[in-house]
mmCIF file of the N, C-alpha and C atoms, coordinates in Angstrom:
data_MODEL
# 
_entry.id   MODEL 
# 
loop_
_atom_site.group_PDB 
_atom_site.id 
_atom_site.type_symbol 
_atom_site.label_atom_id 
_atom_site.label_alt_id 
_atom_site.label_comp_id 
_atom_site.label_asym_id 
_atom_site.label_entity_id 
_atom_site.label_seq_id 
_atom_site.pdbx_PDB_ins_code 
_atom_site.Cartn_x 
_atom_site.Cartn_y 
_atom_site.Cartn_z 
_atom_site.occupancy 
_atom_site.B_iso_or_equiv 
_atom_site.pdbx_formal_charge 
_atom_site.auth_seq_id 
_atom_site.auth_comp_id 
_atom_site.auth_asym_id 
_atom_site.auth_atom_id 
_atom_site.pdbx_PDB_model_num 
ATOM 1   N N  . MET A 1 1  ? 9.222   3.571  20.462 1.00 0.00 ? 1  MET A N  1 
ATOM 2   C CA . MET A 1 1  ? 7.707   3.458  20.711 1.00 0.00 ? 1  MET A CA 1 
ATOM 3   C C  . MET A 1 1  ? 7.524   3.746  19.520 1.00 0.00 ? 1  MET A C  1 
ATOM 4   N N  . LYS A 1 2  ? 6.566   3.471  17.845 1.00 0.00 ? 2  LYS A N  1 
ATOM 5   C CA . LYS A 1 2  ? 6.265   4.548  17.005 1.00 0.00 ? 2  LYS A CA 1 
ATOM 6   C C  . LYS A 1 2  ? 4.903   4.235  17.194 1.00 0.00 ? 2  LYS A C  1 
ATOM 7   N N  . TRP A 1 3  ? 4.926   5.401  16.397 1.00 0.00 ? 3  TRP A N  1 
ATOM 8   C CA . TRP A 1 3  ? 2.950   5.414  16.414 1.00 0.00 ? 3  TRP A CA 1 
ATOM 9   C C  . TRP A 1 3  ? 2.749   5.803  14.419 1.00 0.00 ? 3  TRP A C  1 
ATOM 10  N N  . VAL A 1 4  ? 1.658   5.938  14.152 1.00 0.00 ? 4  VAL A N  1 
ATOM 11  C CA . VAL A 1 4  ? 1.665   5.918  12.603 1.00 0.00 ? 4  VAL A CA 1 
ATOM 12  C C  . VAL A 1 4  ? -0.126  7.214  12.756 1.00 0.00 ? 4  VAL A C  1 
ATOM 13  N N  . THR A 1 5  ? 0.380   8.188  11.696 1.00 0.00 ? 5  THR A N  1 
ATOM 14  C CA . THR A 1 5  ? -0.633  8.239  11.643 1.00 0.00 ? 5  THR A CA 1 
ATOM 15  C C  . THR A 1 5  ? -1.859  7.736  10.078 1.00 0.00 ? 5  THR A C  1 
ATOM 16  N N  . PHE A 1 6  ? -3.526  8.124  9.675  1.00 0.00 ? 6  PHE A N  1 
ATOM 17  C CA . PHE A 1 6  ? -3.729  7.402  9.438  1.00 0.00 ? 6  PHE A CA 1 
ATOM 18  C C  . PHE A 1 6  ? -5.043  8.118  8.778  1.00 0.00 ? 6  PHE A C  1 
ATOM 19  N N  . GLN A 1 7  ? -5.482  8.210  7.710  1.00 0.00 ? 7  GLN A N  1 
ATOM 20  C CA . GLN A 1 7  ? -6.977  9.224  7.889  1.00 0.00 ? 7  GLN A CA 1 
ATOM 21  C C  . GLN A 1 7  ? -7.438  8.047  6.623  1.00 0.00 ? 7  GLN A C  1 
ATOM 22  N N  . ARG A 1 8  ? -9.097  7.721  7.448  1.00 0.00 ? 8  ARG A N  1 
ATOM 23  C CA . ARG A 1 8  ? -10.011 6.962  6.281  1.00 0.00 ? 8  ARG A CA 1 
ATOM 24  C C  . ARG A 1 8  ? -10.335 7.704  5.533  1.00 0.00 ? 8  ARG A C  1 
ATOM 25  N N  . ILE A 1 9  ? -11.055 8.016  4.757  1.00 0.00 ? 9  ILE A N  1 
ATOM 26  C CA . ILE A 1 9  ? -10.919 8.556  2.553  1.00 0.00 ? 9  ILE A CA 1 
ATOM 27  C C  . ILE A 1 9  ? -12.674 9.522  3.445  1.00 0.00 ? 9  ILE A C  1 
ATOM 28  N N  . GLU A 1 10 ? -13.383 8.444  4.538  1.00 0.00 ? 10 GLU A N  1 
ATOM 29  C CA . GLU A 1 10 ? -14.566 9.227  4.721  1.00 0.00 ? 10 GLU A CA 1 
ATOM 30  C C  . GLU A 1 10 ? -14.691 10.424 5.573  1.00 0.00 ? 10 GLU A C  1 
ATOM 31  N N  . ASP A 1 11 ? -13.915 9.898  6.179  1.00 0.00 ? 11 ASP A N  1 
ATOM 32  C CA . ASP A 1 11 ? -13.479 10.781 7.898  1.00 0.00 ? 11 ASP A CA 1 
ATOM 33  C C  . ASP A 1 11 ? -12.219 12.043 7.632  1.00 0.00 ? 11 ASP A C  1 
ATOM 34  N N  . ALA A 1 12 ? -12.336 13.477 7.687  1.00 0.00 ? 12 ALA A N  1 
ATOM 35  C CA . ALA A 1 12 ? -12.074 14.224 8.162  1.00 0.00 ? 12 ALA A CA 1 
ATOM 36  C C  . ALA A 1 12 ? -10.428 14.658 8.705  1.00 0.00 ? 12 ALA A C  1 
ATOM 37  N N  . HIS A 1 13 ? -10.907 13.475 10.192 1.00 0.00 ? 13 HIS A N  1 
ATOM 38  C CA . HIS A 1 13 ? -9.841  13.359 11.043 1.00 0.00 ? 13 HIS A CA 1 
ATOM 39  C C  . HIS A 1 13 ? -9.066  12.474 11.082 1.00 0.00 ? 13 HIS A C  1 
ATOM 40  N N  . PHE A 1 14 ? -7.131  12.875 11.103 1.00 0.00 ? 14 PHE A N  1 
ATOM 41  C CA . PHE A 1 14 ? -5.155  11.989 10.944 1.00 0.00 ? 14 PHE A CA 1 
ATOM 42  C C  . PHE A 1 14 ? -6.275  11.510 12.417 1.00 0.00 ? 14 PHE A C  1 
ATOM 43  N N  . HIS A 1 15 ? -5.671  10.448 12.384 1.00 0.00 ? 15 HIS A N  1 
ATOM 44  C CA . HIS A 1 15 ? -5.856  9.606  14.055 1.00 0.00 ? 15 HIS A CA 1 
ATOM 45  C C  . HIS A 1 15 ? -4.344  8.538  14.492 1.00 0.00 ? 15 HIS A C  1 
ATOM 46  N N  . VAL A 1 16 ? -3.460  9.787  15.182 1.00 0.00 ? 16 VAL A N  1 
ATOM 47  C CA . VAL A 1 16 ? -2.180  8.900  15.240 1.00 0.00 ? 16 VAL A CA 1 
ATOM 48  C C  . VAL A 1 16 ? -2.314  8.121  16.198 1.00 0.00 ? 16 VAL A C  1 
ATOM 49  N N  . MET A 1 17 ? -1.892  6.561  16.306 1.00 0.00 ? 17 MET A N  1 
ATOM 50  C CA . MET A 1 17 ? -2.377  5.679  16.760 1.00 0.00 ? 17 MET A CA 1 
ATOM 51  C C  . MET A 1 17 ? -0.636  5.489  17.076 1.00 0.00 ? 17 MET A C  1 
ATOM 52  N N  . PRO A 1 18 ? -0.501  4.351  18.131 1.00 0.00 ? 18 PRO A N  1 
ATOM 53  C CA . PRO A 1 18 ? 0.637   3.853  18.952 1.00 0.00 ? 18 PRO A CA 1 
ATOM 54  C C  . PRO A 1 18 ? 1.120   2.020  18.180 1.00 0.00 ? 18 PRO A C  1 
ATOM 55  N N  . LEU A 1 19 ? 1.916   2.168  17.534 1.00 0.00 ? 19 LEU A N  1 
ATOM 56  C CA . LEU A 1 19 ? 2.241   0.543  16.600 1.00 0.00 ? 19 LEU A CA 1 
ATOM 57  C C  . LEU A 1 19 ? 2.422   -0.119 17.420 1.00 0.00 ? 19 LEU A C  1 
ATOM 58  N N  . ASP A 1 20 ? 2.175   -1.731 17.976 1.00 0.00 ? 20 ASP A N  1 
ATOM 59  C CA . ASP A 1 20 ? 2.657   -2.575 18.522 1.00 0.00 ? 20 ASP A CA 1 
ATOM 60  C C  . ASP A 1 20 ? 1.986   -2.095 20.249 1.00 0.00 ? 20 ASP A C  1 
ATOM 61  N N  . ASP A 1 21 ? 0.623   -2.003 20.054 1.00 0.00 ? 21 ASP A N  1 
ATOM 62  C CA . ASP A 1 21 ? 0.204   -1.807 21.698 1.00 0.00 ? 21 ASP A CA 1 
ATOM 63  C C  . ASP A 1 21 ? -0.279  -3.266 22.087 1.00 0.00 ? 21 ASP A C  1 
ATOM 64  N N  . LEU A 1 22 ? -0.847  -3.047 23.429 1.00 0.00 ? 22 LEU A N  1 
ATOM 65  C CA . LEU A 1 22 ? -1.254  -3.998 23.946 1.00 0.00 ? 22 LEU A CA 1 
ATOM 66  C C  . LEU A 1 22 ? -2.399  -4.243 23.300 1.00 0.00 ? 22 LEU A C  1 
ATOM 67  N N  . ARG A 1 23 ? -3.018  -3.501 22.902 1.00 0.00 ? 23 ARG A N  1 
ATOM 68  C CA . ARG A 1 23 ? -3.938  -4.269 22.116 1.00 0.00 ? 23 ARG A CA 1 
ATOM 69  C C  . ARG A 1 23 ? -4.608  -3.068 20.526 1.00 0.00 ? 23 ARG A C  1 
ATOM 70  N N  . GLY A 1 24 ? -5.390  -3.358 20.129 1.00 0.00 ? 24 GLY A N  1 
ATOM 71  C CA . GLY A 1 24 ? -5.364  -3.348 18.495 1.00 0.00 ? 24 GLY A CA 1 
ATOM 72  C C  . GLY A 1 24 ? -5.845  -1.825 18.483 1.00 0.00 ? 24 GLY A C  1 
ATOM 73  N N  . HIS A 1 25 ? -5.129  -1.393 18.042 1.00 0.00 ? 25 HIS A N  1 
ATOM 74  C CA . HIS A 1 25 ? -6.531  0.320  17.875 1.00 0.00 ? 25 HIS A CA 1 
ATOM 75  C C  . HIS A 1 25 ? -7.083  0.247  16.523 1.00 0.00 ? 25 HIS A C  1 
ATOM 76  N N  . PHE A 1 26 ? -8.681  1.308  16.481 1.00 0.00 ? 26 PHE A N  1 
ATOM 77  C CA . PHE A 1 26 ? -9.492  1.004  14.989 1.00 0.00 ? 26 PHE A CA 1 
ATOM 78  C C  . PHE A 1 26 ? -9.529  2.997  14.681 1.00 0.00 ? 26 PHE A C  1 
ATOM 79  N N  . PRO A 1 27 ? -8.817  3.110  13.107 1.00 0.00 ? 27 PRO A N  1 
ATOM 80  C CA . PRO A 1 27 ? -8.971  4.843  13.614 1.00 0.00 ? 27 PRO A CA 1 
ATOM 81  C C  . PRO A 1 27 ? -9.878  5.784  12.925 1.00 0.00 ? 27 PRO A C  1 
ATOM 82  N N  . HIS A 1 28 ? -10.978 5.056  14.318 1.00 0.00 ? 28 HIS A N  1 
ATOM 83  C CA . HIS A 1 28 ? -12.576 6.119  14.907 1.00 0.00 ? 28 HIS A CA 1 
ATOM 84  C C  . HIS A 1 28 ? -12.751 5.645  15.748 1.00 0.00 ? 28 HIS A C  1 
ATOM 85  N N  . ASP A 1 29 ? -13.472 7.448  15.966 1.00 0.00 ? 29 ASP A N  1 
ATOM 86  C CA . ASP A 1 29 ? -13.561 7.675  17.142 1.00 0.00 ? 29 ASP A CA 1 
ATOM 87  C C  . ASP A 1 29 ? -14.452 7.241  18.276 1.00 0.00 ? 29 ASP A C  1 
ATOM 88  N N  . ASP A 1 30 ? -14.394 6.246  17.998 1.00 0.00 ? 30 ASP A N  1 
ATOM 89  C CA . ASP A 1 30 ? -14.996 5.145  18.953 1.00 0.00 ? 30 ASP A CA 1 
ATOM 90  C C  . ASP A 1 30 ? -14.060 4.544  20.109 1.00 0.00 ? 30 ASP A C  1 
ATOM 91  N N  . CYS A 1 31 ? -13.064 4.711  19.285 1.00 0.00 ? 31 CYS A N  1 
ATOM 92  C CA . CYS A 1 31 ? -12.305 2.928  19.565 1.00 0.00 ? 31 CYS A CA 1 
ATOM 93  C C  . CYS A 1 31 ? -12.045 2.643  20.963 1.00 0.00 ? 31 CYS A C  1 
ATOM 94  N N  . TRP A 1 32 ? -12.030 1.715  21.485 1.00 0.00 ? 32 TRP A N  1 
ATOM 95  C CA . TRP A 1 32 ? -11.869 1.976  22.993 1.00 0.00 ? 32 TRP A CA 1 
ATOM 96  C C  . TRP A 1 32 ? -10.705 2.621  24.244 1.00 0.00 ? 32 TRP A C  1 
ATOM 97  N N  . CYS A 1 33 ? -9.593  3.091  23.197 1.00 0.00 ? 33 CYS A N  1 
ATOM 98  C CA . CYS A 1 33 ? -8.927  4.069  23.942 1.00 0.00 ? 33 CYS A CA 1 
ATOM 99  C C  . CYS A 1 33 ? -9.148  5.537  23.855 1.00 0.00 ? 33 CYS A C  1 
ATOM 100 N N  . CYS A 1 34 ? -10.700 5.495  23.975 1.00 0.00 ? 34 CYS A N  1 
ATOM 101 C CA . CYS A 1 34 ? -11.509 6.957  23.073 1.00 0.00 ? 34 CYS A CA 1 
ATOM 102 C C  . CYS A 1 34 ? -10.217 7.902  22.989 1.00 0.00 ? 34 CYS A C  1 
ATOM 103 N N  . PRO A 1 35 ? -10.134 8.063  21.751 1.00 0.00 ? 35 PRO A N  1 
ATOM 104 C CA . PRO A 1 35 ? -9.157  9.395  21.912 1.00 0.00 ? 35 PRO A CA 1 
ATOM 105 C C  . PRO A 1 35 ? -9.719  10.636 21.935 1.00 0.00 ? 35 PRO A C  1 
ATOM 106 N N  . SER A 1 36 ? -8.673  11.441 22.165 1.00 0.00 ? 36 SER A N  1 
ATOM 107 C CA . SER A 1 36 ? -9.208  12.936 22.179 1.00 0.00 ? 36 SER A CA 1 
ATOM 108 C C  . SER A 1 36 ? -8.423  13.870 21.224 1.00 0.00 ? 36 SER A C  1 
ATOM 109 N N  . GLU A 1 37 ? -8.866  14.691 21.397 1.00 0.00 ? 37 GLU A N  1 
ATOM 110 C CA . GLU A 1 37 ? -8.293  15.899 20.178 1.00 0.00 ? 37 GLU A CA 1 
ATOM 111 C C  . GLU A 1 37 ? -7.082  16.446 20.726 1.00 0.00 ? 37 GLU A C  1 
ATOM 112 N N  . ASP A 1 38 ? -6.169  16.464 18.891 1.00 0.00 ? 38 ASP A N  1 
ATOM 113 C CA . ASP A 1 38 ? -5.166  17.750 19.959 1.00 0.00 ? 38 ASP A CA 1 
ATOM 114 C C  . ASP A 1 38 ? -5.549  18.295 20.016 1.00 0.00 ? 38 ASP A C  1 
ATOM 115 N N  . GLU A 1 39 ? -4.764  20.198 20.916 1.00 0.00 ? 39 GLU A N  1 
ATOM 116 C CA . GLU A 1 39 ? -4.991  20.915 20.971 1.00 0.00 ? 39 GLU A CA 1 
ATOM 117 C C  . GLU A 1 39 ? -4.859  21.781 20.772 1.00 0.00 ? 39 GLU A C  1 
ATOM 118 N N  . GLU A 1 40 ? -3.702  21.489 20.107 1.00 0.00 ? 40 GLU A N  1 
ATOM 119 C CA . GLU A 1 40 ? -2.508  22.748 19.032 1.00 0.00 ? 40 GLU A CA 1 
ATOM 120 C C  . GLU A 1 40 ? -3.249  22.717 17.416 1.00 0.00 ? 40 GLU A C  1 
ATOM 121 N N  . THR A 1 41 ? -3.314  21.083 17.130 1.00 0.00 ? 41 THR A N  1 
ATOM 122 C CA . THR A 1 41 ? -4.016  20.898 16.156 1.00 0.00 ? 41 THR A CA 1 
ATOM 123 C C  . THR A 1 41 ? -5.160  20.388 15.612 1.00 0.00 ? 41 THR A C  1 
ATOM 124 N N  . PRO A 1 42 ? -6.384  21.384 15.918 1.00 0.00 ? 42 PRO A N  1 
ATOM 125 C CA . PRO A 1 42 ? -7.708  20.311 15.701 1.00 0.00 ? 42 PRO A CA 1 
ATOM 126 C C  . PRO A 1 42 ? -8.165  19.173 14.521 1.00 0.00 ? 42 PRO A C  1 
ATOM 127 N N  . ASN A 1 43 ? -8.019  18.875 13.277 1.00 0.00 ? 43 ASN A N  1 
ATOM 128 C CA . ASN A 1 43 ? -8.546  18.427 13.509 1.00 0.00 ? 43 ASN A CA 1 
ATOM 129 C C  . ASN A 1 43 ? -7.841  16.810 12.949 1.00 0.00 ? 43 ASN A C  1 
ATOM 130 N N  . VAL A 1 44 ? -6.243  16.421 14.373 1.00 0.00 ? 44 VAL A N  1 
ATOM 131 C CA . VAL A 1 44 ? -6.019  15.479 14.952 1.00 0.00 ? 44 VAL A CA 1 
ATOM 132 C C  . VAL A 1 44 ? -6.180  14.328 15.855 1.00 0.00 ? 44 VAL A C  1 
ATOM 133 N N  . MET A 1 45 ? -7.330  13.113 15.824 1.00 0.00 ? 45 MET A N  1 
ATOM 134 C CA . MET A 1 45 ? -7.313  12.368 17.022 1.00 0.00 ? 45 MET A CA 1 
ATOM 135 C C  . MET A 1 45 ? -5.938  11.647 17.458 1.00 0.00 ? 45 MET A C  1 
ATOM 136 N N  . VAL A 1 46 ? -6.068  11.687 18.638 1.00 0.00 ? 46 VAL A N  1 
ATOM 137 C CA . VAL A 1 46 ? -4.509  10.880 19.301 1.00 0.00 ? 46 VAL A CA 1 
ATOM 138 C C  . VAL A 1 46 ? -5.297  9.996  19.728 1.00 0.00 ? 46 VAL A C  1 
ATOM 139 N N  . HIS A 1 47 ? -4.939  8.959  19.324 1.00 0.00 ? 47 HIS A N  1 
ATOM 140 C CA . HIS A 1 47 ? -5.401  6.869  20.944 1.00 0.00 ? 47 HIS A CA 1 
ATOM 141 C C  . HIS A 1 47 ? -4.297  6.996  21.371 1.00 0.00 ? 47 HIS A C  1 
ATOM 142 N N  . HIS A 1 48 ? -5.068  6.814  22.842 1.00 0.00 ? 48 HIS A N  1 
ATOM 143 C CA . HIS A 1 48 ? -3.700  6.763  23.939 1.00 0.00 ? 48 HIS A CA 1 
ATOM 144 C C  . HIS A 1 48 ? -4.036  4.312  24.342 1.00 0.00 ? 48 HIS A C  1 
ATOM 145 N N  . ALA A 1 49 ? -2.364  4.292  23.864 1.00 0.00 ? 49 ALA A N  1 
ATOM 146 C CA . ALA A 1 49 ? -2.194  4.029  24.124 1.00 0.00 ? 49 ALA A CA 1 
ATOM 147 C C  . ALA A 1 49 ? -2.169  2.078  25.389 1.00 0.00 ? 49 ALA A C  1 
ATOM 148 N N  . MET A 1 50 ? -2.140  1.994  25.818 1.00 0.00 ? 50 MET A N  1 
ATOM 149 C CA . MET A 1 50 ? -2.362  0.730  26.721 1.00 0.00 ? 50 MET A CA 1 
ATOM 150 C C  . MET A 1 50 ? -0.997  -0.025 26.934 1.00 0.00 ? 50 MET A C  1 
ATOM 151 N N  . ASP A 1 51 ? -0.005  0.743  27.255 1.00 0.00 ? 51 ASP A N  1 
ATOM 152 C CA . ASP A 1 51 ? 0.809   0.246  27.097 1.00 0.00 ? 51 ASP A CA 1 
ATOM 153 C C  . ASP A 1 51 ? 1.269   1.287  28.296 1.00 0.00 ? 51 ASP A C  1 
ATOM 154 N N  . ALA A 1 52 ? 1.323   2.367  28.161 1.00 0.00 ? 52 ALA A N  1 
ATOM 155 C CA . ALA A 1 52 ? 0.868   3.441  29.064 1.00 0.00 ? 52 ALA A CA 1 
ATOM 156 C C  . ALA A 1 52 ? 2.287   3.915  28.036 1.00 0.00 ? 52 ALA A C  1 
ATOM 157 N N  . ARG A 1 53 ? 2.678   4.193  26.821 1.00 0.00 ? 53 ARG A N  1 
ATOM 158 C CA . ARG A 1 53 ? 3.941   4.217  26.445 1.00 0.00 ? 53 ARG A CA 1 
ATOM 159 C C  . ARG A 1 53 ? 3.990   6.118  26.029 1.00 0.00 ? 53 ARG A C  1 
ATOM 160 N N  . GLU A 1 54 ? 3.164   7.159  26.649 1.00 0.00 ? 54 GLU A N  1 
ATOM 161 C CA . GLU A 1 54 ? 3.080   8.298  26.981 1.00 0.00 ? 54 GLU A CA 1 
ATOM 162 C C  . GLU A 1 54 ? 3.387   8.988  27.629 1.00 0.00 ? 54 GLU A C  1 
ATOM 163 N N  . ALA A 1 55 ? 3.827   7.776  29.303 1.00 0.00 ? 55 ALA A N  1 
ATOM 164 C CA . ALA A 1 55 ? 4.116   8.474  30.375 1.00 0.00 ? 55 ALA A CA 1 
ATOM 165 C C  . ALA A 1 55 ? 5.525   8.351  30.187 1.00 0.00 ? 55 ALA A C  1 
ATOM 166 N N  . PHE A 1 56 ? 6.360   7.613  29.301 1.00 0.00 ? 56 PHE A N  1 
ATOM 167 C CA . PHE A 1 56 ? 7.565   7.057  28.683 1.00 0.00 ? 56 PHE A CA 1 
ATOM 168 C C  . PHE A 1 56 ? 8.181   7.793  28.356 1.00 0.00 ? 56 PHE A C  1 
ATOM 169 N N  . GLU A 1 57 ? 7.612   8.164  27.405 1.00 0.00 ? 57 GLU A N  1 
ATOM 170 C CA . GLU A 1 57 ? 8.094   9.040  26.118 1.00 0.00 ? 57 GLU A CA 1 
ATOM 171 C C  . GLU A 1 57 ? 7.939   11.108 26.699 1.00 0.00 ? 57 GLU A C  1 
ATOM 172 N N  . SER A 1 58 ? 6.738   11.037 27.501 1.00 0.00 ? 58 SER A N  1 
ATOM 173 C CA . SER A 1 58 ? 7.125   12.574 28.712 1.00 0.00 ? 58 SER A CA 1 
ATOM 174 C C  . SER A 1 58 ? 8.280   12.260 29.413 1.00 0.00 ? 58 SER A C  1 
ATOM 175 N N  . GLY A 1 59 ? 8.628   11.565 29.706 1.00 0.00 ? 59 GLY A N  1 
ATOM 176 C CA . GLY A 1 59 ? 10.108  11.816 31.157 1.00 0.00 ? 59 GLY A CA 1 
ATOM 177 C C  . GLY A 1 59 ? 8.826   11.618 32.685 1.00 0.00 ? 59 GLY A C  1 
ATOM 178 N N  . GLU A 1 60 ? 8.229   10.485 32.997 1.00 0.00 ? 60 GLU A N  1 
ATOM 179 C CA . GLU A 1 60 ? 7.076   11.552 33.176 1.00 0.00 ? 60 GLU A CA 1 
ATOM 180 C C  . GLU A 1 60 ? 7.433   9.832  33.875 1.00 0.00 ? 60 GLU A C  1 
ATOM 181 N N  . ARG A 1 61 ? 7.606   9.025  33.400 1.00 0.00 ? 61 ARG A N  1 
ATOM 182 C CA . ARG A 1 61 ? 7.702   7.791  33.880 1.00 0.00 ? 61 ARG A CA 1 
ATOM 183 C C  . ARG A 1 61 ? 9.199   7.620  33.307 1.00 0.00 ? 61 ARG A C  1 
ATOM 184 N N  . LEU A 1 62 ? 9.651   6.791  34.015 1.00 0.00 ? 62 LEU A N  1 
ATOM 185 C CA . LEU A 1 62 ? 11.387  5.488  34.034 1.00 0.00 ? 62 LEU A CA 1 
ATOM 186 C C  . LEU A 1 62 ? 10.731  4.342  33.981 1.00 0.00 ? 62 LEU A C  1 
ATOM 187 N N  . PRO A 1 63 ? 11.436  3.719  32.424 1.00 0.00 ? 63 PRO A N  1 
ATOM 188 C CA . PRO A 1 63 ? 11.873  2.252  32.473 1.00 0.00 ? 63 PRO A CA 1 
ATOM 189 C C  . PRO A 1 63 ? 12.336  1.634  33.855 1.00 0.00 ? 63 PRO A C  1 
ATOM 190 N N  . SER A 1 64 ? 11.517  1.022  34.261 1.00 0.00 ? 64 SER A N  1 
ATOM 191 C CA . SER A 1 64 ? 12.760  0.504  35.538 1.00 0.00 ? 64 SER A CA 1 
ATOM 192 C C  . SER A 1 64 ? 13.677  -1.208 35.561 1.00 0.00 ? 64 SER A C  1 
# 
C-alpha cells in the first residue's frame, strides 16, 4: 500500500496521505480523516486511511 508526501505552498506542514484509499484525502488539517501531527516530526501531519492499512503495516492485523 502506498503513501504520498505533499506540501502546499501556503502551508508549513507536510502531509503524509494514503494513495488509493477508499475515500480521497485533502492536504489540509481539516481533512475528513482527522490527521494527527507526527510525534517525532512536529511539522508532519499523518492522515489516517479508511481501509485500515496502518493496522496491517504495523502487524496489528493480518490479511484474511
